[in-house]
Structure formats: C-alpha cells, structure tokens
C-alpha positions as CSV (number, residue, x, y, z in Angstrom):
1,M,0.0,0.0,0.0
2,V,2.9,2.4,0.7
3,E,4.0,1.9,-2.9
4,I,0.5,2.8,-4.2
5,I,0.5,5.9,-2.0
6,N,4.0,7.0,-3.1
7,R,3.0,6.5,-6.8
8,N,-0.2,8.6,-6.4
9,T,1.6,11.4,-4.4
10,A,4.9,11.5,-6.4
11,R,4.0,15.0,-7.6
12,F,3.7,16.3,-4.0
13,V,7.1,17.8,-3.4
14,G,7.8,21.0,-1.5
15,R,4.1,21.7,-0.9
16,N,2.2,23.0,2.1
17,I,-0.6,20.5,2.7
18,L,-3.3,20.4,5.3
19,I,-4.8,16.9,5.8
20,N,-8.0,17.1,7.7
21,D,-9.2,13.7,8.9
22,Y,-12.3,14.2,11.0
23,S,-12.1,10.8,12.7
24,G,-8.4,10.8,13.5
25,H,-7.8,7.3,12.1
26,P,-4.3,5.8,11.8
27,F,-4.1,5.4,8.1
28,P,-4.6,9.1,7.1
29,F,-2.0,9.9,9.7
30,E,0.4,7.4,8.1
31,L,-0.2,9.3,4.8
32,S,0.7,12.6,6.6
33,Q,3.9,11.0,7.9
34,L,4.8,9.7,4.4
35,L,4.1,13.1,2.7
36,S,6.1,15.0,5.4
37,K,9.3,13.5,4.0
38,K,9.1,15.9,1.1
39,N,6.4,18.4,2.1
40,R,5.2,20.5,5.0
41,I,2.2,18.9,6.5
42,I,-0.5,20.0,9.0
43,H,-2.6,17.1,10.2
44,S,-5.9,18.0,11.9
45,Y,-8.6,15.9,13.4
46,A,-11.7,16.2,15.6
47,Q,-10.5,15.4,19.1
48,Y,-14.0,15.4,20.5
49,F,-15.3,12.8,18.1
50,E,-15.5,9.5,20.0
51,T,-13.5,7.0,17.9
52,P,-10.2,5.2,18.4
53,K,-7.4,7.5,17.4
54,A,-4.0,7.1,15.8
55,N,-0.9,7.6,17.9
56,F,-0.5,11.4,17.8
57,G,2.4,11.5,20.3
58,K,4.5,14.6,20.4
59,K,7.6,12.6,19.3
60,L,6.0,12.1,15.9
61,Q,5.9,15.8,15.2
62,G,8.8,17.4,13.5
63,K,10.0,20.2,11.3
64,N,7.6,19.2,8.5
65,L,4.8,17.6,10.4
66,K,2.5,19.5,12.8
67,I,-0.5,17.8,14.5
68,V,-3.5,20.1,15.3
69,P,-6.4,18.5,17.3
70,I,-9.6,20.4,17.0
71,N,-11.9,20.6,20.0
72,I,-15.4,21.9,20.6
73,N,-16.3,22.8,24.2
74,K,-19.5,20.7,24.2
75,K,-20.1,17.0,25.0
76,F,-20.4,15.1,21.7
77,K,-23.8,13.5,21.2
78,K,-23.8,11.3,18.1
79,D,-27.5,10.6,18.1
80,N,-28.6,14.3,18.5
81,F,-28.8,15.4,14.9
82,L,-29.3,19.2,15.5
83,L,-26.6,19.4,18.2
84,R,-24.1,17.3,16.1
85,R,-24.7,19.4,13.0
86,S,-24.1,22.6,15.1
87,M,-20.8,21.1,16.4
88,D,-19.8,20.0,12.9
89,L,-20.4,23.5,11.5
90,N,-18.3,24.9,14.4
91,Y,-15.6,22.4,13.5
92,G,-15.7,23.6,9.9
93,K,-15.2,27.2,11.0
94,K,-12.1,26.1,13.0
95,I,-10.6,24.3,10.0
96,I,-11.2,27.4,7.8
97,D,-9.4,29.5,10.5
98,L,-6.6,27.0,10.4
99,I,-6.4,27.3,6.6
100,K,-6.4,31.1,6.8
101,K,-3.6,31.0,9.3
102,N,-1.4,28.6,7.4
103,N,-2.3,29.2,3.7
104,P,-1.8,25.7,2.4
105,D,-1.4,24.9,-1.3
106,I,-3.6,21.7,-1.0
107,V,-6.3,20.7,1.5
108,I,-7.2,17.0,1.8
109,C,-10.5,16.3,3.4
110,A,-11.3,12.8,4.8
111,Q,-14.3,11.5,6.7
112,L,-15.9,14.9,7.2
113,P,-19.6,15.4,7.7
114,L,-21.0,17.1,4.6
115,D,-22.0,20.4,6.2
116,P,-18.4,21.4,7.2
117,L,-17.0,19.7,4.2
118,Y,-19.0,22.0,1.8
119,K,-18.0,25.1,3.8
120,I,-14.3,24.2,3.6
121,I,-14.2,23.2,-0.1
122,N,-16.2,26.4,-1.0
123,Y,-13.8,28.6,0.9
124,C,-10.8,26.9,-0.7
125,Q,-12.3,27.3,-4.2
126,K,-12.8,31.0,-3.7
127,N,-9.2,31.4,-2.4
128,K,-7.6,29.3,-5.2
129,I,-6.5,26.5,-2.8
130,K,-6.6,23.0,-4.3
131,T,-8.8,20.5,-2.6
132,I,-9.0,16.7,-2.6
133,F,-12.3,15.1,-1.5
134,W,-11.3,11.7,0.0
135,M,-14.6,9.8,0.0
136,Q,-14.9,7.2,2.7
137,D,-18.7,6.6,2.2
138,I,-21.6,7.8,0.1
139,Y,-22.6,10.1,3.0
140,S,-25.9,11.3,1.5
141,F,-27.0,7.6,1.0
142,A,-26.1,6.8,4.6
143,I,-27.8,9.8,6.1
144,S,-31.0,9.1,4.0
145,K,-31.2,5.5,5.3
146,I,-30.8,6.5,8.9
147,L,-33.2,9.5,8.9
148,N,-35.8,7.8,6.8
149,K,-36.1,5.2,9.6
150,K,-36.3,7.8,12.4
151,I,-38.4,10.5,10.8
152,P,-39.8,9.2,7.4
153,L,-41.1,12.3,5.6
154,L,-38.7,14.9,7.0
155,G,-35.9,12.3,6.6
156,T,-36.5,12.1,2.9
157,L,-36.3,15.9,2.5
158,I,-33.1,16.1,4.5
159,G,-31.7,13.2,2.5
160,K,-32.3,15.1,-0.7
161,Y,-30.6,18.2,0.7
162,Y,-27.5,16.1,1.6
163,F,-27.5,14.4,-1.8
164,Y,-27.4,17.9,-3.4
165,L,-24.6,19.0,-1.0
166,E,-22.5,16.0,-1.7
167,K,-22.7,16.6,-5.4
168,K,-21.7,20.2,-4.9
169,C,-18.6,19.0,-2.9
170,E,-17.7,16.7,-5.8
171,D,-18.2,19.5,-8.4
172,K,-16.1,22.0,-6.4
173,S,-13.2,19.6,-5.5
174,D,-10.1,19.6,-7.7
175,K,-9.6,15.8,-7.1
176,I,-11.8,13.0,-5.8
177,I,-10.4,9.9,-4.2
178,V,-12.8,6.9,-3.7
179,I,-12.0,3.7,-1.8
180,S,-13.5,1.3,-4.2
181,P,-14.4,1.2,-7.9
182,D,-18.0,0.5,-6.7
183,Y,-18.2,4.2,-5.8
184,K,-17.7,5.4,-9.3
185,R,-21.3,4.7,-10.5
186,F,-22.4,7.4,-8.0
187,I,-20.0,10.0,-9.2
188,D,-21.4,12.4,-11.8
189,T,-20.0,11.6,-15.3
190,K,-18.5,15.0,-15.6
191,N,-16.4,14.4,-12.5
192,L,-15.1,10.9,-13.4
193,S,-12.0,12.3,-15.1
194,K,-10.8,13.7,-11.8
195,T,-11.7,10.6,-9.7
196,S,-9.1,8.0,-8.7
197,V,-9.5,4.8,-6.7
198,I,-7.2,4.2,-3.7
199,E,-8.4,1.5,-1.3
200,N,-8.0,2.0,2.4
201,W,-5.3,0.3,4.3
202,S,-4.1,-0.3,7.9
203,P,-0.6,0.6,9.1
204,I,1.1,-2.6,10.0
205,I,2.4,-2.9,13.6
206,K,3.9,-6.2,14.3
207,P,2.4,-7.9,17.4
208,N,4.7,-8.0,20.5
209,K,4.9,-11.4,22.3
210,Q,5.2,-9.8,25.7
211,K,2.2,-7.6,25.1
212,I,0.2,-10.6,23.8
213,K,1.0,-12.5,27.0
214,Y,0.0,-9.5,29.1
215,F,-3.4,-9.0,27.4
216,K,-4.2,-12.8,27.5
217,K,-3.4,-12.9,31.3
218,K,-5.5,-9.8,31.9
219,Y,-8.6,-10.4,29.8
220,N,-8.7,-14.2,29.2
221,P,-6.8,-16.0,31.9
222,K,-8.9,-19.2,31.6
223,N,-8.0,-19.4,27.9
224,K,-11.7,-19.6,26.7
225,F,-12.7,-19.2,23.1
226,C,-12.5,-15.5,22.5
227,F,-14.7,-13.4,20.2
228,M,-13.4,-9.9,20.0
229,Y,-14.7,-6.5,18.7
230,S,-12.6,-3.4,18.7
231,G,-13.9,0.1,17.6
232,T,-16.9,2.4,17.8
233,L,-20.4,1.2,18.5
234,G,-23.4,3.1,17.2
235,Y,-26.9,2.5,15.7
236,K,-25.4,1.1,12.5
237,H,-23.4,-1.5,14.4
238,N,-26.4,-3.2,16.0
239,P,-25.1,-3.8,19.5
240,N,-27.9,-6.4,20.1
241,L,-25.9,-8.8,18.0
242,F,-23.4,-9.2,20.8
243,I,-26.1,-10.3,23.2
244,K,-27.2,-12.9,20.6
245,L,-23.6,-14.1,20.3
246,A,-23.3,-14.4,24.1
247,E,-26.5,-16.5,24.2
248,Q,-25.3,-18.8,21.4
249,F,-21.8,-19.3,22.8
250,P,-22.2,-19.3,26.6
251,N,-18.8,-20.9,27.2
252,S,-16.9,-18.3,25.2
253,I,-15.7,-14.8,26.1
254,I,-16.9,-11.8,24.1
255,L,-14.3,-9.1,24.5
256,I,-15.4,-5.6,23.4
257,S,-13.0,-2.7,23.2
258,S,-15.1,0.4,22.9
259,K,-16.7,3.3,24.8
260,G,-19.8,5.5,24.6
261,K,-23.6,5.1,25.0
262,F,-23.9,1.7,23.3
263,A,-20.9,0.2,25.0
264,D,-22.4,1.3,28.4
265,K,-25.7,-0.3,27.4
266,I,-24.1,-3.6,26.6
267,K,-22.2,-3.4,29.9
268,Q,-25.4,-2.9,31.9
269,I,-27.1,-5.9,30.2
270,S,-24.1,-8.1,30.6
271,K,-23.8,-7.4,34.3
272,R,-27.4,-8.6,34.8
273,K,-27.5,-11.5,32.5
274,F,-24.3,-12.4,30.5
275,K,-21.1,-12.9,32.5
276,N,-19.2,-13.9,29.3
277,I,-19.2,-10.3,27.9
278,K,-16.4,-8.0,28.9
279,I,-16.3,-4.4,28.0
280,I,-13.0,-2.5,28.2
281,D,-11.9,1.0,27.0
282,W,-10.3,1.5,23.6
283,V,-6.8,0.0,23.3
284,K,-4.1,2.4,22.1
285,Y,-3.3,1.9,18.4
286,E,0.3,1.1,19.0
287,N,-0.9,-1.9,21.2
288,L,-3.8,-2.9,19.0
289,S,-2.2,-5.6,16.9
290,S,-1.0,-7.4,20.1
291,F,-4.4,-7.1,21.7
292,L,-6.2,-8.4,18.6
293,S,-3.8,-11.4,18.5
294,I,-5.4,-12.9,21.7
295,A,-8.7,-13.4,19.8
296,N,-9.8,-16.7,18.2
297,T,-12.3,-14.8,16.0
298,L,-12.6,-11.0,15.3
299,I,-16.1,-9.5,14.8
300,V,-17.4,-6.8,12.4
301,T,-21.0,-5.7,12.7
302,L,-23.2,-3.5,10.6
303,E,-27.0,-3.0,10.8
304,K,-28.9,-3.9,7.6
305,D,-29.9,-0.2,7.3
306,A,-26.3,1.0,7.2
307,S,-25.0,2.3,4.0
308,T,-24.0,-0.3,1.4
309,F,-20.8,1.7,1.0
310,S,-19.9,2.0,4.7
311,V,-16.6,0.1,5.3
312,P,-15.6,-0.2,8.9
313,S,-11.9,0.7,9.1
314,K,-11.4,-2.1,11.6
315,I,-11.7,-4.6,8.7
316,Y,-8.3,-3.5,7.5
317,A,-6.7,-3.7,10.9
318,Y,-8.2,-7.2,11.4
319,L,-6.9,-8.4,8.0
320,T,-3.3,-7.6,9.1
321,I,-3.7,-10.0,12.1
322,E,-4.8,-12.9,9.8
323,K,-7.4,-14.3,12.3
324,P,-10.8,-15.6,11.4
325,I,-13.4,-12.9,10.9
326,L,-17.1,-13.1,11.8
327,G,-18.9,-10.5,9.7
328,L,-22.4,-9.9,11.0
329,M,-23.5,-7.6,8.2
330,P,-25.5,-7.4,5.0
331,I,-23.9,-9.6,2.3
332,E,-24.2,-6.7,-0.3
333,N,-22.2,-4.3,1.9
334,L,-18.8,-3.3,0.5
335,G,-17.1,-4.4,3.7
336,S,-18.5,-7.9,3.2
337,K,-17.0,-8.0,-0.3
338,I,-13.6,-7.0,1.1
339,I,-13.8,-9.8,3.8
340,N,-14.9,-12.3,1.2
341,K,-11.8,-11.6,-1.0
342,A,-9.5,-12.0,1.9
343,K,-7.4,-15.2,2.3
344,T,-8.2,-15.4,6.1
345,K,-11.0,-17.7,7.3
346,K,-14.3,-15.9,7.5
347,L,-18.0,-16.4,8.1
348,L,-20.5,-13.8,6.9
349,S,-24.0,-13.9,8.5
350,D,-27.0,-11.6,8.6
351,G,-27.0,-11.9,12.4
352,S,-28.9,-15.1,12.7
353,F,-25.6,-17.0,13.2
354,F,-26.5,-20.7,13.2
355,C,-22.8,-21.5,13.4
356,S,-20.5,-23.4,15.8
357,Y,-17.0,-23.2,17.1
358,N,-15.9,-25.6,14.3
359,D,-16.7,-22.8,11.8
360,F,-13.7,-20.9,13.1
C-alpha cells in the first residue's frame, strides 16, 4: 500500500498540505507521515469525536509535520442530529481558521460530515486553494437511510438536501479519491476524469509477544474461546448482536474494546445476564495488533440499514492479524465483499448465526 500511496503522491514535493481527517484514524495519519518527508504537513482531526485514534504522540511531530487537534467545548452526542450538526459546522469554521492562518497549497478532506466539508471546499475554491475530497462513504446515502427510519417524511427531504450538498462537494473539488471502484457509479459523469480509486489500508504494527502475554493474562486468563470486537459502537453496528452471540456461545468470552452510549448499554445488560461479555476501553493503536492477537475470532457488525458503501476501518486492521473474521453484516455491503476476498478464514452472516466453534 505504501508503494501505491507513493505512486499517487509523487508530484507532491515542497508543498504546504493540510490533511483534515475528522475521525483521527491511523491510516490518514500514516499518509501525513509519508508526505512529510518531502512536504510541510499540518494534520488536523476532531479530538471530541468518539472513535479510536492514531498515535498522535509529540515525538511524531517534526519540522515538516504539525499535529493540530480540533476541540469543541461541548459534549459530543452522536444521536442528536441538530446538536451534532451545530458542532460539525463549528468544526468547519475552526478548520477554515486553520487554513487562513497557514495558507496551504492543498487541503485534503477525509471522513468529514457534509456540512463542514462543503464550507471548507467552498472557501478553498474562492481562495484558489486546491482541494482533494477523499470519500470514505456515500454520505448522503447513509444519512437518508438513517433519517428515513427515524423521521420518514422529513428524513426524505433532509436526505435530498445532503445528496445535493454531496454533489456540490464533488463539483467544487479539484480531485476526488474513492476507496472502491463501486463508488464510481455514484459520481457524476462530468467528475469521473478527476476521480481516482485508492483502497483504504491499515498501518502494520507487528504484534509483540510480551504484550500478547499481558493481554491474555489480563482479559482471558482461563483461555476460553475469545470473540473480539474493537472500535466504535453506534446504531449502524447493531449492539444487540453481541447479546445474541453471548447466548449462542455461553462458554466463550466476548471481549469488546469500545466506549460510549452503546458500550455502556451492553455493559449494563451483561452485568445482569451475561457474564461472558467483557467491555473495556479502547486500546491504544500502538498496542492494538498485540491485543487483537489474543482473539480466536474477530467481529465486524453492521446494521442492515447501514450504507451499502460503509466500510468499517477495523476490517483492514483485522486483516493484518490474519485471524478468522465473523462478519455480522449485509452480504451486499462493500465491507462484506472485502472480507470475502481475503485469504483469512471468515463467516458472513445476517446476524442469525447458526454457526458453531468448528466454523472458526
């Protein structure tokens, strides 16, 4: 993957580049580190957004790489649409302030909600700053599915607005990067010439034997069959599937590394009824490969109403460990297709399971 990135960024030499990755994931930060060898990079991310982050240690900053976490002085509420939109617009203003202060040649936007993304791209276009729209999902499609379920009539209208906004972001961007050829059929024909496909990846950190031993002793001392999930939990991840898994495999341990409202909900249920579910905080990325290595099977979940193009980034981290993967997600989802192509052992299910330990 590093070779692919180098090939696609060969022209980037001596540039001032702002990479704005809303989620703070490890792979965009690895891109920043690679580009900083020949360019001056500012890497920004939403510190308040609850998701596992890359290792943004001060030691990783240098002459050509500056890390800027963006914070909003409000508690992040993922399921409050109006409050989240207000926070996202505030985030967009802070990014524009960062652009004004640093005057980059290129702004790369990854995983941004559409409201701040449009504001940023629009500002850059007016000020002759090149922009790259790094699409990680067909966001309008995802928003429509979620809101149509919650508020049917109003959800349809809001979905149409975001479809319009997403197309405007495509039109105004100088370059579009999509993570799969499947996305191309949703890109307007007039924008296909400026669209490239670069699949996501996961930075490879080799598991450490001592750390594996430590995690096993701490979280699975009885050496039970271990199902593991690591990452965010929200509506689209269908947390109830973990309860079903605990019922079907009572002699196993279901180890979940997450935090937030849904992790707390599972924790409350497991305390009352399922002693084989353990919820722990997110594991730091530099320790993640060692932590994942203690699992017998790694879990990916997606609700059937999640976007067909939503690809959980944990899939790429899981594939570097080469452990069996249980994908509890729609078969037509792009993430399912990626798992299916992998050489590792896998089982894809709609959530009804009907499987046994022998399947793994």
